[in-house]
N, CA, C and O atoms as a GROMACS GRO file, in nm:
protein
  592
    1MET      N    1   0.056  -0.149   0.001
    1MET     CA    2  -0.016  -0.022  -0.010
    1MET      C    3   0.084   0.125   0.020
    1MET      O    4   0.178   0.148   0.097
    2VAL      N    5   0.011   0.204  -0.079
    2VAL     CA    6   0.090   0.354  -0.058
    2VAL      C    7   0.005   0.444  -0.044
    2VAL      O    8  -0.113   0.428  -0.074
    3LYS      N    9   0.056   0.564   0.009
    3LYS     CA   10  -0.035   0.675   0.108
    3LYS      C   11  -0.005   0.781   0.003
    3LYS      O   12   0.114   0.789  -0.027
    4LEU      N   13  -0.098   0.872  -0.065
    4LEU     CA   14  -0.078   0.944  -0.163
    4LEU      C   15  -0.130   1.048  -0.123
    4LEU      O   16  -0.240   1.019  -0.076
    5PHE      N   17  -0.102   1.197  -0.112
    5PHE     CA   18  -0.153   1.298  -0.057
    5PHE      C   19  -0.200   1.376  -0.235
    5PHE      O   20  -0.133   1.391  -0.337
    6CYS      N   21  -0.331   1.404  -0.203
    6CYS     CA   22  -0.409   1.466  -0.279
    6CYS      C   23  -0.433   1.600  -0.267
    6CYS      O   24  -0.451   1.624  -0.148
    7ALA      N   25  -0.442   1.705  -0.340
    7ALA     CA   26  -0.530   1.848  -0.350
    7ALA      C   27  -0.598   1.890  -0.490
    7ALA      O   28  -0.548   1.892  -0.602
    8ILE      N   29  -0.740   1.928  -0.439
    8ILE     CA   30  -0.826   1.943  -0.550
    8ILE      C   31  -0.798   2.075  -0.571
    8ILE      O   32  -0.766   2.148  -0.477
    9VAL      N   33  -0.807   2.119  -0.698
    9VAL     CA   34  -0.747   2.251  -0.736
    9VAL      C   35  -0.822   2.361  -0.786
    9VAL      O   36  -0.860   2.350  -0.903
   10GLY      N   37  -0.852   2.458  -0.728
   10GLY     CA   38  -0.955   2.578  -0.730
   10GLY      C   39  -1.042   2.516  -0.617
   10GLY      O   40  -1.151   2.564  -0.649
   11VAL      N   41  -1.063   2.451  -0.520
   11VAL     CA   42  -1.118   2.436  -0.450
   11VAL      C   43  -1.092   2.471  -0.281
   11VAL      O   44  -1.016   2.382  -0.244
   12ALA      N   45  -1.120   2.551  -0.177
   12ALA     CA   46  -1.066   2.550  -0.062
   12ALA      C   47  -1.073   2.468   0.014
   12ALA      O   48  -1.188   2.430   0.039
   13GLY      N   49  -0.960   2.401   0.086
   13GLY     CA   50  -0.957   2.306   0.152
   13GLY      C   51  -0.781   2.263   0.213
   13GLY      O   52  -0.677   2.327   0.206
   14SER      N   53  -0.804   2.161   0.257
   14SER     CA   54  -0.634   2.059   0.281
   14SER      C   55  -0.637   1.994   0.214
   14SER      O   56  -0.738   1.949   0.161
   15ALA      N   57  -0.477   1.954   0.181
   15ALA     CA   58  -0.472   1.815   0.135
   15ALA      C   59  -0.528   1.704   0.184
   15ALA      O   60  -0.530   1.714   0.306
   16PHE      N   61  -0.564   1.625   0.156
   16PHE     CA   62  -0.579   1.482   0.207
   16PHE      C   63  -0.529   1.338   0.126
   16PHE      O   64  -0.477   1.314   0.018
   17SER      N   65  -0.560   1.283   0.204
   17SER     CA   66  -0.446   1.108   0.173
   17SER      C   67  -0.569   0.981   0.142
   17SER      O   68  -0.673   0.955   0.202
   18VAL      N   69  -0.505   0.918   0.023
   18VAL     CA   70  -0.572   0.805   0.001
   18VAL      C   71  -0.463   0.705   0.026
   18VAL      O   72  -0.342   0.725   0.033
   19ARG      N   73  -0.547   0.565   0.043
   19ARG     CA   74  -0.401   0.458   0.051
   19ARG      C   75  -0.493   0.363  -0.061
   19ARG      O   76  -0.613   0.338  -0.069
   20VAL      N   77  -0.380   0.326  -0.138
   20VAL     CA   78  -0.370   0.266  -0.284
   20VAL      C   79  -0.276   0.128  -0.267
   20VAL      O   80  -0.208   0.090  -0.172
   21ASP      N   81  -0.295   0.079  -0.378
   21ASP     CA   82  -0.200  -0.071  -0.340
   21ASP      C   83  -0.125  -0.012  -0.481
   21ASP      O   84  -0.174   0.084  -0.539
   22GLU      N   85  -0.003  -0.080  -0.530
   22GLU     CA   86   0.108  -0.023  -0.555
   22GLU      C   87   0.049  -0.106  -0.727
   22GLU      O   88   0.098  -0.062  -0.831
   23SER      N   89  -0.029  -0.193  -0.730
   23SER     CA   90  -0.031  -0.306  -0.816
   23SER      C   91  -0.220  -0.173  -0.892
   23SER      O   92  -0.249  -0.163  -1.011
   24ASP      N   93  -0.267  -0.131  -0.821
   24ASP     CA   94  -0.395  -0.050  -0.889
   24ASP      C   95  -0.384   0.035  -0.969
   24ASP      O   96  -0.284   0.107  -0.963
   25SER      N   97  -0.475   0.056  -1.062
   25SER     CA   98  -0.458   0.186  -1.170
   25SER      C   99  -0.494   0.304  -1.144
   25SER      O  100  -0.570   0.313  -1.048
   26VAL      N  101  -0.462   0.417  -1.204
   26VAL     CA  102  -0.499   0.550  -1.176
   26VAL      C  103  -0.640   0.520  -1.208
   26VAL      O  104  -0.706   0.601  -1.144
   27ASP      N  105  -0.721   0.441  -1.278
   27ASP     CA  106  -0.837   0.472  -1.257
   27ASP      C  107  -0.931   0.449  -1.101
   27ASP      O  108  -1.026   0.519  -1.065
   28ASP      N  109  -0.857   0.306  -1.010
   28ASP     CA  110  -0.857   0.278  -0.942
   28ASP      C  111  -0.887   0.403  -0.853
   28ASP      O  112  -0.994   0.441  -0.807
   29LEU      N  113  -0.734   0.467  -0.839
   29LEU     CA  114  -0.711   0.586  -0.780
   29LEU      C  115  -0.823   0.682  -0.717
   29LEU      O  116  -0.855   0.707  -0.601
   30LYS      N  117  -0.880   0.735  -0.864
   30LYS     CA  118  -0.970   0.823  -0.919
   30LYS      C  119  -1.111   0.787  -0.815
   30LYS      O  120  -1.182   0.863  -0.749
   31VAL      N  121  -1.115   0.649  -0.832
   31VAL     CA  122  -1.272   0.597  -0.711
   31VAL      C  123  -1.234   0.612  -0.602
   31VAL      O  124  -1.320   0.657  -0.527
   32MET      N  125  -1.096   0.583  -0.538
   32MET     CA  126  -1.067   0.596  -0.425
   32MET      C  127  -1.091   0.726  -0.384
   32MET      O  128  -1.167   0.747  -0.289
   33ILE      N  129  -1.006   0.864  -0.475
   33ILE     CA  130  -1.026   0.979  -0.427
   33ILE      C  131  -1.224   1.069  -0.437
   33ILE      O  132  -1.286   1.154  -0.374
   34LYS      N  133  -1.239   1.013  -0.510
   34LYS     CA  134  -1.406   1.028  -0.545
   34LYS      C  135  -1.467   0.991  -0.380
   34LYS      O  136  -1.534   1.074  -0.318
   35ALA      N  137  -1.425   0.832  -0.312
   35ALA     CA  138  -1.477   0.784  -0.216
   35ALA      C  139  -1.423   0.854  -0.085
   35ALA      O  140  -1.492   0.836   0.015
   36ARG      N  141  -1.298   0.936  -0.070
   36ARG     CA  142  -1.258   1.015   0.003
   36ARG      C  143  -1.346   1.167   0.002
   36ARG      O  144  -1.376   1.226   0.106
   37LYS      N  145  -1.366   1.196  -0.081
   37LYS     CA  146  -1.470   1.321  -0.050
   37LYS      C  147  -1.588   1.335  -0.145
   37LYS      O  148  -1.580   1.403  -0.247
   38PRO      N  149  -1.685   1.277  -0.113
   38PRO     CA  150  -1.803   1.241  -0.150
   38PRO      C  151  -1.876   1.386  -0.172
   38PRO      O  152  -1.950   1.402  -0.269
   39ASP      N  153  -1.847   1.509  -0.062
   39ASP     CA  154  -1.944   1.590  -0.064
   39ASP      C  155  -1.886   1.673  -0.157
   39ASP      O  156  -1.967   1.747  -0.212
   40THR      N  157  -1.756   1.686  -0.196
   40THR     CA  158  -1.679   1.805  -0.225
   40THR      C  159  -1.690   1.734  -0.364
   40THR      O  160  -1.734   1.807  -0.453
   41ILE      N  161  -1.658   1.598  -0.402
   41ILE     CA  162  -1.710   1.564  -0.549
   41ILE      C  163  -1.824   1.503  -0.589
   41ILE      O  164  -1.863   1.398  -0.538
   42LYS      N  165  -1.904   1.579  -0.706
   42LYS     CA  166  -2.014   1.523  -0.763
   42LYS      C  167  -1.981   1.445  -0.854
   42LYS      O  168  -1.862   1.433  -0.884
   43GLY      N  169  -2.087   1.369  -0.924
   43GLY     CA  170  -2.082   1.272  -1.064
   43GLY      C  171  -1.963   1.212  -1.059
   43GLY      O  172  -1.901   1.228  -0.954
   44GLU      N  173  -1.908   1.143  -1.149
   44GLU     CA  174  -1.868   1.030  -1.204
   44GLU      C  175  -1.706   1.016  -1.187
   44GLU      O  176  -1.635   1.074  -1.269
   45ALA      N  177  -1.642   0.935  -1.075
   45ALA     CA  178  -1.501   0.934  -1.082
   45ALA      C  179  -1.456   0.923  -1.209
   45ALA      O  180  -1.336   0.950  -1.198
   46ASP      N  181  -1.473   0.904  -1.304
   46ASP     CA  182  -1.382   0.863  -1.398
   46ASP      C  183  -1.366   0.999  -1.525
   46ASP      O  184  -1.293   0.999  -1.624
   47LYS      N  185  -1.458   1.100  -1.481
   47LYS     CA  186  -1.432   1.249  -1.524
   47LYS      C  187  -1.356   1.328  -1.447
   47LYS      O  188  -1.345   1.445  -1.485
   48LEU      N  189  -1.301   1.297  -1.349
   48LEU     CA  190  -1.168   1.380  -1.283
   48LEU      C  191  -1.043   1.334  -1.365
   48LEU      O  192  -1.012   1.224  -1.413
   49GLN      N  193  -0.982   1.454  -1.364
   49GLN     CA  194  -0.850   1.475  -1.420
   49GLN      C  195  -0.720   1.445  -1.322
   49GLN      O  196  -0.740   1.509  -1.219
   50LEU      N  197  -0.641   1.399  -1.318
   50LEU     CA  198  -0.536   1.385  -1.214
   50LEU      C  199  -0.404   1.455  -1.281
   50LEU      O  200  -0.396   1.468  -1.404
   51PHE      N  201  -0.315   1.492  -1.205
   51PHE     CA  202  -0.194   1.500  -1.284
   51PHE      C  203  -0.088   1.502  -1.144
   51PHE      O  204  -0.099   1.502  -1.022
   52LEU      N  205  -0.010   1.505  -1.220
   52LEU     CA  206   0.131   1.475  -1.060
   52LEU      C  207   0.180   1.611  -1.041
   52LEU      O  208   0.192   1.712  -1.110
   53ALA      N  209   0.206   1.574  -0.918
   53ALA     CA  210   0.252   1.711  -0.860
   53ALA      C  211   0.411   1.732  -0.852
   53ALA      O  212   0.470   1.737  -0.744
   54LYS      N  213   0.457   1.742  -0.941
   54LYS     CA  214   0.590   1.719  -0.983
   54LYS      C  215   0.629   1.857  -1.009
   54LYS      O  216   0.576   1.927  -1.095
   55THR      N  217   0.729   1.896  -0.925
   55THR     CA  218   0.822   2.067  -0.966
   55THR      C  219   0.921   2.006  -1.143
   55THR      O  220   0.931   1.892  -1.188
   56ALA      N  221   0.962   2.105  -1.184
   56ALA     CA  222   1.045   2.089  -1.318
   56ALA      C  223   1.157   2.006  -1.293
   56ALA      O  224   1.189   1.925  -1.380
   57ASP      N  225   1.250   2.018  -1.145
   57ASP     CA  226   1.298   1.925  -1.126
   57ASP      C  227   1.278   1.783  -1.088
   57ASP      O  228   1.373   1.726  -1.034
   58GLY      N  229   1.168   1.717  -1.110
   58GLY     CA  230   1.088   1.595  -1.067
   58GLY      C  231   1.091   1.585  -0.944
   58GLY      O  232   1.084   1.468  -0.907
   59LYS      N  233   1.099   1.660  -0.861
   59LYS     CA  234   1.069   1.629  -0.677
   59LYS      C  235   0.881   1.635  -0.715
   59LYS      O  236   0.810   1.668  -0.810
   60TRP      N  237   0.864   1.589  -0.592
   60TRP     CA  238   0.696   1.616  -0.541
   60TRP      C  239   0.660   1.725  -0.506
   60TRP      O  240   0.715   1.749  -0.398
   61LEU      N  241   0.591   1.816  -0.540
   61LEU     CA  242   0.540   1.953  -0.431
   61LEU      C  243   0.546   1.912  -0.265
   61LEU      O  244   0.483   1.831  -0.196
   62PRO      N  245   0.650   2.007  -0.237
   62PRO     CA  246   0.625   2.018  -0.055
   62PRO      C  247   0.491   2.042  -0.033
   62PRO      O  248   0.422   2.084  -0.126
   63SER      N  249   0.438   2.021   0.088
   63SER     CA  250   0.329   2.004   0.148
   63SER      C  251   0.287   2.152   0.170
   63SER      O  252   0.179   2.206   0.143
   64ASN      N  253   0.439   2.226   0.245
   64ASN     CA  254   0.459   2.350   0.305
   64ASN      C  255   0.498   2.496   0.200
   64ASN      O  256   0.529   2.609   0.238
   65ASP      N  257   0.483   2.444   0.061
   65ASP     CA  258   0.516   2.501  -0.030
   65ASP      C  259   0.420   2.671  -0.035
   65ASP      O  260   0.300   2.652  -0.020
   66PRO      N  261   0.449   2.778  -0.048
   66PRO     CA  262   0.360   2.874  -0.038
   66PRO      C  263   0.245   2.872  -0.170
   66PRO      O  264   0.155   2.954  -0.186
   67ASP      N  265   0.271   2.775  -0.241
   67ASP     CA  266   0.140   2.782  -0.346
   67ASP      C  267   0.087   2.686  -0.313
   67ASP      O  268  -0.026   2.688  -0.361
   68VAL      N  269   0.111   2.563  -0.234
   68VAL     CA  270   0.008   2.464  -0.188
   68VAL      C  271  -0.078   2.522  -0.077
   68VAL      O  272  -0.200   2.508  -0.076
   69VAL      N  273   0.011   2.606   0.044
   69VAL     CA  274  -0.065   2.673   0.126
   69VAL      C  275  -0.195   2.763   0.080
   69VAL      O  276  -0.307   2.760   0.132
   70ALA      N  277  -0.148   2.854  -0.044
   70ALA     CA  278  -0.213   2.906  -0.123
   70ALA      C  279  -0.350   2.860  -0.176
   70ALA      O  280  -0.450   2.932  -0.175
   71MET      N  281  -0.346   2.710  -0.231
   71MET     CA  282  -0.409   2.661  -0.210
   71MET      C  283  -0.567   2.588  -0.166
   71MET      O  284  -0.654   2.537  -0.237
   72ARG      N  285  -0.560   2.608   0.000
   72ARG     CA  286  -0.622   2.563   0.081
   72ARG      C  287  -0.710   2.671   0.106
   72ARG      O  288  -0.802   2.639   0.180
   73SER      N  289  -0.710   2.811   0.060
   73SER     CA  290  -0.822   2.896   0.014
   73SER      C  291  -0.863   2.874  -0.111
   73SER      O  292  -0.965   2.933  -0.147
   74GLY      N  293  -0.800   2.792  -0.197
   74GLY     CA  294  -0.895   2.793  -0.325
   74GLY      C  295  -0.816   2.834  -0.460
   74GLY      O  296  -0.837   2.785  -0.571
   75ALA      N  297  -0.706   2.954  -0.424
   75ALA     CA  298  -0.633   2.976  -0.526
   75ALA      C  299  -0.554   2.881  -0.578
   75ALA      O  300  -0.528   2.777  -0.518
   76VAL      N  301  -0.502   2.914  -0.714
   76VAL     CA  302  -0.486   2.832  -0.805
   76VAL      C  303  -0.348   2.940  -0.854
   76VAL      O  304  -0.372   3.034  -0.931
   77SER      N  305  -0.204   2.916  -0.802
   77SER     CA  306  -0.071   3.020  -0.861
   77SER      C  307  -0.038   2.950  -1.009
   77SER      O  308  -0.066   2.845  -1.066
   78GLU      N  309   0.026   3.052  -1.032
   78GLU     CA  310   0.091   2.987  -1.195
   78GLU      C  311   0.171   2.870  -1.163
   78GLU      O  312   0.141   2.759  -1.207
   79LYS      N  313   0.248   2.885  -1.106
   79LYS     CA  314   0.314   2.734  -1.076
   79LYS      C  315   0.206   2.603  -1.055
   79LYS      O  316   0.220   2.498  -1.118
   80VAL      N  317   0.136   2.618  -0.993
   80VAL     CA  318   0.000   2.493  -0.991
   80VAL      C  319  -0.062   2.541  -1.149
   80VAL      O  320  -0.111   2.447  -1.211
   81GLN      N  321  -0.065   2.641  -1.201
   81GLN     CA  322  -0.155   2.570  -1.275
   81GLN      C  323  -0.051   2.526  -1.388
   81GLN      O  324  -0.100   2.455  -1.477
   82ASN      N  325   0.098   2.560  -1.400
   82ASN     CA  326   0.187   2.498  -1.510
   82ASN      C  327   0.188   2.344  -1.477
   82ASN      O  328   0.225   2.255  -1.553
   83LEU      N  329   0.140   2.330  -1.354
   83LEU     CA  330   0.166   2.114  -1.368
   83LEU      C  331   0.035   2.068  -1.415
   83LEU      O  332   0.002   1.950  -1.412
   84LEU      N  333  -0.037   2.162  -1.458
   84LEU     CA  334  -0.195   2.050  -1.501
   84LEU      C  335  -0.150   2.040  -1.655
   84LEU      O  336  -0.235   2.088  -1.730
   85ASN      N  337  -0.044   1.994  -1.716
   85ASN     CA  338  -0.025   1.933  -1.864
   85ASN      C  339   0.021   1.831  -1.812
   85ASN      O  340   0.107   1.827  -1.723
   86GLY      N  341  -0.051   1.712  -1.881
   86GLY     CA  342  -0.034   1.612  -1.947
   86GLY      C  343  -0.122   1.522  -1.819
   86GLY      O  344  -0.070   1.506  -1.709
   87GLN      N  345  -0.250   1.472  -1.849
   87GLN     CA  346  -0.329   1.398  -1.724
   87GLN      C  347  -0.234   1.255  -1.731
   87GLN      O  348  -0.171   1.211  -1.827
   88ILE      N  349  -0.248   1.210  -1.619
   88ILE     CA  350  -0.173   1.072  -1.602
   88ILE      C  351  -0.317   0.984  -1.647
   88ILE      O  352  -0.435   1.002  -1.618
   89ASP      N  353  -0.259   0.899  -1.717
   89ASP     CA  354  -0.322   0.803  -1.792
   89ASP      C  355  -0.374   0.708  -1.709
   89ASP      O  356  -0.290   0.654  -1.638
   90PRO      N  357  -0.477   0.675  -1.698
   90PRO     CA  358  -0.599   0.589  -1.604
   90PRO      C  359  -0.593   0.454  -1.611
   90PRO      O  360  -0.659   0.383  -1.536
   91ALA      N  361  -0.507   0.405  -1.711
   91ALA     CA  362  -0.466   0.294  -1.722
   91ALA      C  363  -0.325   0.192  -1.660
   91ALA      O  364  -0.294   0.074  -1.648
   92GLU      N  365  -0.264   0.341  -1.629
   92GLU     CA  366  -0.119   0.314  -1.562
   92GLU      C  367  -0.147   0.250  -1.437
   92GLU      O  368  -0.255   0.260  -1.378
   93GLU      N  369  -0.027   0.169  -1.390
   93GLU     CA  370  -0.015   0.136  -1.260
   93GLU      C  371   0.038   0.236  -1.164
   93GLU      O  372   0.113   0.327  -1.201
   94ILE      N  373  -0.007   0.217  -1.022
   94ILE     CA  374   0.053   0.345  -0.947
   94ILE      C  375   0.183   0.317  -0.948
   94ILE      O  376   0.258   0.407  -0.986
   95ALA      N  377   0.235   0.202  -0.912
   95ALA     CA  378   0.372   0.170  -0.906
   95ALA      C  379   0.513   0.212  -1.004
   95ALA      O  380   0.630   0.228  -0.971
   96ASP      N  381   0.437   0.224  -1.159
   96ASP     CA  382   0.483   0.305  -1.240
   96ASP      C  383   0.476   0.449  -1.254
   96ASP      O  384   0.569   0.516  -1.298
   97VAL      N  385   0.367   0.495  -1.217
   97VAL     CA  386   0.347   0.629  -1.184
   97VAL      C  387   0.427   0.731  -1.129
   97VAL      O  388   0.484   0.828  -1.179
   98PHE      N  389   0.413   0.667  -0.955
   98PHE     CA  390   0.494   0.765  -0.840
   98PHE      C  391   0.587   0.710  -0.854
   98PHE      O  392   0.599   0.596  -0.810
   99VAL      N  393   0.690   0.777  -0.924
   99VAL     CA  394   0.825   0.726  -0.854
   99VAL      C  395   0.909   0.900  -0.896
   99VAL      O  396   0.893   0.988  -0.981
  100PRO      N  397   0.978   0.880  -0.805
  100PRO     CA  398   1.047   0.805  -0.689
  100PRO      C  399   0.939   0.801  -0.571
  100PRO      O  400   0.878   0.906  -0.552
  101ALA      N  401   0.913   0.706  -0.500
  101ALA     CA  402   0.816   0.687  -0.420
  101ALA      C  403   0.801   0.789  -0.360
  101ALA      O  404   0.889   0.876  -0.352
  102PRO      N  405   0.640   0.800  -0.288
  102PRO     CA  406   0.620   0.919  -0.211
  102PRO      C  407   0.685   0.939  -0.102
  102PRO      O  408   0.765   0.853  -0.067
  103GLN      N  409   0.667   1.052  -0.026
  103GLN     CA  410   0.723   1.048   0.101
  103GLN      C  411   0.626   1.141   0.174
  103GLN      O  412   0.525   1.190   0.123
  104LYS      N  413   0.671   1.162   0.312
  104LYS     CA  414   0.585   1.254   0.395
  104LYS      C  415   0.621   1.380   0.351
  104LYS      O  416   0.727   1.421   0.303
  105LYS      N  417   0.480   1.454   0.382
  105LYS     CA  418   0.487   1.617   0.369
  105LYS      C  419   0.515   1.668   0.229
  105LYS      O  420   0.591   1.761   0.200
  106GLU      N  421   0.431   1.580   0.135
  106GLU     CA  422   0.446   1.599   0.005
  106GLU      C  423   0.293   1.596  -0.048
  106GLU      O  424   0.204   1.524  -0.005
  107ILE      N  425   0.285   1.703  -0.164
  107ILE     CA  426   0.189   1.673  -0.223
  107ILE      C  427   0.203   1.555  -0.369
  107ILE      O  428   0.315   1.573  -0.416
  108HIS      N  429   0.146   1.473  -0.430
  108HIS     CA  430   0.142   1.376  -0.509
  108HIS      C  431   0.063   1.358  -0.625
  108HIS      O  432   0.092   1.284  -0.718
  109VAL      N  433  -0.060   1.446  -0.614
  109VAL     CA  434  -0.123   1.434  -0.683
  109VAL      C  435  -0.248   1.606  -0.694
  109VAL      O  436  -0.266   1.672  -0.591
  110LEU      N  437  -0.308   1.644  -0.813
  110LEU     CA  438  -0.345   1.715  -0.838
  110LEU      C  439  -0.472   1.679  -0.913
  110LEU      O  440  -0.478   1.631  -1.026
  111VAL      N  441  -0.580   1.711  -0.826
  111VAL     CA  442  -0.722   1.691  -0.867
  111VAL      C  443  -0.778   1.787  -0.978
  111VAL      O  444  -0.749   1.905  -0.959
  112VAL      N  445  -0.829   1.770  -1.053
  112VAL     CA  446  -0.944   1.871  -1.135
  112VAL      C  447  -1.075   1.794  -1.158
  112VAL      O  448  -1.101   1.697  -1.229
  113VAL      N  449  -1.148   1.868  -1.077
  113VAL     CA  450  -1.344   1.786  -1.084
  113VAL      C  451  -1.351   1.885  -1.232
  113VAL      O  452  -1.274   1.975  -1.265
  114PRO      N  453  -1.454   1.840  -1.293
  114PRO     CA  454  -1.541   1.883  -1.410
  114PRO      C  455  -1.568   1.947  -1.334
  114PRO      O  456  -1.556   1.930  -1.213
  115GLU      N  457  -1.650   2.114  -1.439
  115GLU     CA  458  -1.700   2.224  -1.375
  115GLU      C  459  -1.836   2.197  -1.336
  115GLU      O  460  -1.879   2.131  -1.430
  116GLY      N  461  -1.939   2.210  -1.243
  116GLY     CA  462  -2.061   2.192  -1.219
  116GLY      C  463  -2.056   2.034  -1.132
  116GLY      O  464  -2.162   1.978  -1.101
  117ALA      N  465  -1.906   1.965  -1.095
  117ALA     CA  466  -1.916   1.831  -1.051
  117ALA      C  467  -1.851   1.877  -0.899
  117ALA      O  468  -1.810   1.787  -0.826
  118VAL      N  469  -1.845   2.003  -0.858
  118VAL     CA  470  -1.802   1.992  -0.732
  118VAL      C  471  -1.880   2.052  -0.645
  118VAL      O  472  -1.942   2.144  -0.698
  119GLY      N  473  -1.907   2.035  -0.514
  119GLY     CA  474  -1.981   2.081  -0.391
  119GLY      C  475  -1.868   2.174  -0.336
  119GLY      O  476  -1.800   2.107  -0.258
  120SER      N  477  -1.815   2.315  -0.345
  120SER     CA  478  -1.686   2.341  -0.242
  120SER      C  479  -1.768   2.381  -0.092
  120SER      O  480  -1.886   2.384  -0.056
  121ALA      N  481  -1.649   2.406  -0.036
  121ALA     CA  482  -1.609   2.438   0.088
  121ALA      C  483  -1.712   2.561   0.128
  121ALA      O  484  -1.783   2.588   0.225
  122SER      N  485  -1.684   2.614   0.014
  122SER     CA  486  -1.808   2.774   0.040
  122SER      C  487  -1.927   2.765   0.027
  122SER      O  488  -1.997   2.854   0.076
  123GLU      N  489  -1.995   2.642  -0.052
  123GLU     CA  490  -2.137   2.588  -0.056
  123GLU      C  491  -2.154   2.560   0.044
  123GLU      O  492  -2.265   2.591   0.087
  124THR      N  493  -2.045   2.479   0.155
  124THR     CA  494  -2.096   2.420   0.228
  124THR      C  495  -2.128   2.538   0.350
  124THR      O  496  -2.226   2.550   0.422
  125SER      N  497  -2.008   2.617   0.340
  125SER     CA  498  -2.041   2.700   0.409
  125SER      C  499  -2.186   2.783   0.425
  125SER      O  500  -2.254   2.800   0.527
  126LYS      N  501  -2.200   2.811   0.341
  126LYS     CA  502  -2.357   2.918   0.280
  126LYS      C  503  -2.483   2.815   0.343
  126LYS      O  504  -2.591   2.843   0.394
  127MET      N  505  -2.417   2.690   0.316
  127MET     CA  506  -2.568   2.574   0.359
  127MET      C  507  -2.571   2.586   0.553
  127MET      O  508  -2.667   2.572   0.629
  128ASP      N  509  -2.407   2.621   0.588
  128ASP     CA  510  -2.425   2.605   0.757
  128ASP      C  511  -2.472   2.728   0.804
  128ASP      O  512  -2.526   2.731   0.915
  129GLN      N  513  -2.458   2.849   0.725
  129GLN     CA  514  -2.519   2.972   0.763
  129GLN      C  515  -2.677   2.961   0.715
  129GLN      O  516  -2.752   2.974   0.811
  130VAL      N  517  -2.726   2.947   0.624
  130VAL     CA  518  -2.847   2.938   0.678
  130VAL      C  519  -2.907   2.852   0.761
  130VAL      O  520  -3.019   2.880   0.806
  131VAL      N  521  -2.845   2.741   0.793
  131VAL     CA  522  -2.920   2.626   0.885
  131VAL      C  523  -2.934   2.714   1.014
  131VAL      O  524  -3.036   2.706   1.082
  132GLN      N  525  -2.808   2.818   1.057
  132GLN     CA  526  -2.763   2.853   1.165
  132GLN      C  527  -2.900   2.971   1.165
  132GLN      O  528  -2.970   2.981   1.266
  133GLU      N  529  -2.917   3.028   1.084
  133GLU     CA  530  -3.009   3.162   1.020
  133GLU      C  531  -3.175   3.108   1.053
  133GLU      O  532  -3.262   3.184   1.094
  134VAL      N  533  -3.191   3.000   1.034
  134VAL     CA  534  -3.289   2.899   1.074
  134VAL      C  535  -3.300   2.923   1.243
  134VAL      O  536  -3.358   3.005   1.314
  135HIS      N  537  -3.223   2.820   1.264
  135HIS     CA  538  -3.219   2.827   1.437
  135HIS      C  539  -3.226   2.956   1.485
  135HIS      O  540  -3.333   2.967   1.546
  136GLU      N  541  -3.169   3.046   1.487
  136GLU     CA  542  -3.175   3.171   1.520
  136GLU      C  543  -3.352   3.227   1.522
  136GLU      O  544  -3.432   3.237   1.616
  137MET      N  545  -3.365   3.252   1.385
  137MET     CA  546  -3.512   3.248   1.371
  137MET      C  547  -3.610   3.144   1.497
  137MET      O  548  -3.663   3.192   1.597
  138TYR      N  549  -3.612   3.037   1.467
  138TYR     CA  550  -3.664   2.959   1.549
  138TYR      C  551  -3.684   2.991   1.699
  138TYR      O  552  -3.790   3.004   1.761
  139ALA      N  553  -3.522   3.003   1.753
  139ALA     CA  554  -3.534   3.079   1.878
  139ALA      C  555  -3.569   3.201   1.895
  139ALA      O  556  -3.575   3.220   2.016
  140GLN      N  557  -3.595   3.295   1.837
  140GLN     CA  558  -3.663   3.439   1.850
  140GLN      C  559  -3.793   3.410   1.852
  140GLN      O  560  -3.863   3.463   1.938
  141THR      N  561  -3.852   3.316   1.754
  141THR     CA  562  -4.016   3.297   1.757
  141THR      C  563  -4.028   3.221   1.920
  141THR      O  564  -4.107   3.279   1.994
  142VAL      N  565  -3.979   3.135   1.962
  142VAL     CA  566  -4.011   3.052   2.099
  142VAL      C  567  -4.001   3.189   2.195
  142VAL      O  568  -4.077   3.207   2.290
  143LEU      N  569  -3.905   3.272   2.161
  143LEU     CA  570  -3.878   3.383   2.335
  143LEU      C  571  -3.948   3.463   2.296
  143LEU      O  572  -3.989   3.547   2.376
  144THR      N  573  -3.994   3.466   2.144
  144THR     CA  574  -4.118   3.612   2.170
  144THR      C  575  -4.273   3.536   2.184
  144THR      O  576  -4.345   3.624   2.231
  145LYS      N  577  -4.347   3.424   2.166
  145LYS     CA  578  -4.401   3.381   2.255
  145LYS      C  579  -4.394   3.332   2.335
  145LYS      O  580  -4.497   3.272   2.366
  146ARG      N  581  -4.292   3.320   2.418
  146ARG     CA  582  -4.298   3.314   2.577
  146ARG      C  583  -4.323   3.437   2.645
  146ARG      O  584  -4.381   3.451   2.753
  147LYS      N  585  -4.284   3.508   2.585
  147LYS     CA  586  -4.296   3.676   2.672
  147LYS      C  587  -4.449   3.694   2.679
  147LYS      O  588  -4.495   3.734   2.786
  148ARG      N  589  -4.539   3.667   2.568
  148ARG     CA  590  -4.669   3.687   2.590
  148ARG      C  591  -4.720   3.617   2.685
  148ARG      O  592  -4.839   3.628   2.713
   0.00000   0.00000   0.00000
C-alpha cells in the first residue's frame, strides 16, 4: 500500500490522503479520491482529471510550499497551473507512475474536478449559515411567544 496526498485544484480545503495498492490503476485511484471526498466531488469518478504534483526538477511538491498553502483557500497559482499539463493515464499502474516513491509532507496528485461536479467548501459554509439563521429565527420566535 502507498499513501498519496492529493489536493483539489481551485477548491478551498486542505490536502487529503488516500491509500492505494501499488498494483492498482490510476482509474482505481480516481475511485478512491471520489470515495474520500463525496461531499466535495459530485458525478462520476472517471471524469476526474489527475496530474502529478512534480516540480520541473522531478521532485514532489512540498506540502509547505507557498503555492500549496495558497491552494487551501482555493487559489491557483501560476506554478500550480503549470503542473496541470499531461493528465495521468488512467490505465497506468500506481507503481509505474509515482516514482520516486512518495514521502511524507509532499503533495503527489493534483485533482481537477469537472465544472459543475464540485460541492465546494464555500457552498457548505453557505448552507451552514442558512441552517444557523433558521435556528436563530426559531429561537427568536419561541422566546417571543414565551414572553406573551
